[in-house]
N, C-alpha and C positions, 0 to 999 in steps of 0.2 A: 198202212196201219200205223204209221209212226206217230200220228196225232191221237191215237186211242188213249183215253184216260179211263181206266176201269173204275166202276162204282163198287165200293166195298161196304158192306154193312158190318159193323163191329158190335157184338153183343157182349157187354162187359159186366162182370159181377160188381156189385155196388161197393163192397168192403175192401177188395183188393185191386182188381184190374182197373176199375174206373179211377180209383185213387192213383194208380200207377200212371194212367193216362193223363191225369191232372198234373202229376209230377213232371212228366215229360213236357207238357205244355208250359208250365210255369218256369221250367228250367230252359225253355226255348230250344229243346232238342229238335233236330231236323228229322221229319218223317212226312210222307205224302199226306196231303190234306184231303184226299179223295175218300176217306172213310167217314161214314156217318155212324155215330155211336148211339146205342140204345143201352140204358142202364137197367139191369135186372137185379133183384136181390141176391140171386145165387145162379151160378152157371147150371146147376141141377134143375133149375126152373125152365130151362129153354126146351120147348117142345120141338121135335124135328119138323113139325109142320111149319114152324116159323122160318126155317131155312128154305123150304120149298116155296113158301109165300114170298120171301125176299127175292129169290131168284126169278120167280114168275113176275114179280112187280118191277124188275129192272136192274136188280143188283147183279154184278158180274162175279162177285165172290162174297163169301160170308165168313167172318172170323169171330169165334167165341173165345173169350178169355175169362179164366176163372182163377180162384186161389190155387196155390200149389197143393198137390195131393197131401193129405194129412193136415193141412192148415185151413180147411173149410170152416167158416164160422157157423155153418149149418151141419156140421159133422161129416156127412157123406155126400153132400150135393155134387162135389166135383167128380166123385167116382161114378155117380149116376150119369153125369154129363159125358164122361169118358166112355162108358158102356154104350150110350146112345150114339156117340160120334162114330164108333166103330161100325155099327149097323147103318148109320146114315151114309157113311162113306161108300159102303157097298151098294146101297140103294141108289145113290147118285150115279155111280158107274153103270148100274143096270139101266138107268134112264138116259144114258149117253152123255152125262155131264162129267167133265174131268174132275177127278178127285182133288186136284190142286185148287179148285174153286172153293173148297171148304177146309177150314182149319180150326182145330181146338188147341189152345196153348194156355200156359200157366204164367201169370204175371202178378206179383205181389205189390202191395202199396208202395214199397221203396224201390221198385225196379222200373223207374221211368225210362232208363236207357234200354232195358230189355223190351219194354213196350214199343219204343220207337223202332228197334230192330225187327221185332215180329211184324209190325205193320209194314215196314219197308219190304221185308221178305215176301209177305202176302201180296203187296201191290205189285212187285216185280214178277212174281209168279203168274198172277192173273194177267198182267199186261203182256207177258210173253205168250199166253194162250189166245189173246184177242177177245173180241166180244163174244159173249155167251151165244151160242148158235140159236138159242130160243128167241133172242132179240135181234138176230141178224139173218134176214130172209135169204141172203146169198149163201150163208153157211148152212142153213136149215133146208137146203134144197128147194128154195123158193116158196116154202110154206109160210103162210101168214102166221105170225106169232101172237097176234092180238087175242086176248081172252076177254070174253064178254059174259056178263052175268045174266 
């Protein structure tokens, strides 16, 4: 499993975290390139179903980044995200998905270095877990993980 490169979906709020990611990129800070970013207007807009959809579609981990508590441009969006994240983490565990595959963190527009660190930590944590059992028939007990409509 030394060649395993986890696929991470990053869901970033537009006004803080996405700008922090841009700062990390323009400053050429080093962090894993295995994260694909999706920009949302607010972390409070992220429906828990998005996380389940991402994991089912092939992501090995999901990172949500929003404004720091008290700094949300939409007043209370990040508090809503935080409340949902607590429930979501418990749900993931009940489905047998390690809680380290999901993370909610706060990154402001001026924290490019923090963004790079958070992504690196997420990458390292998911890499240590290995491929999500849902996508790895050997870990899922030989069950086929394909979902058909």
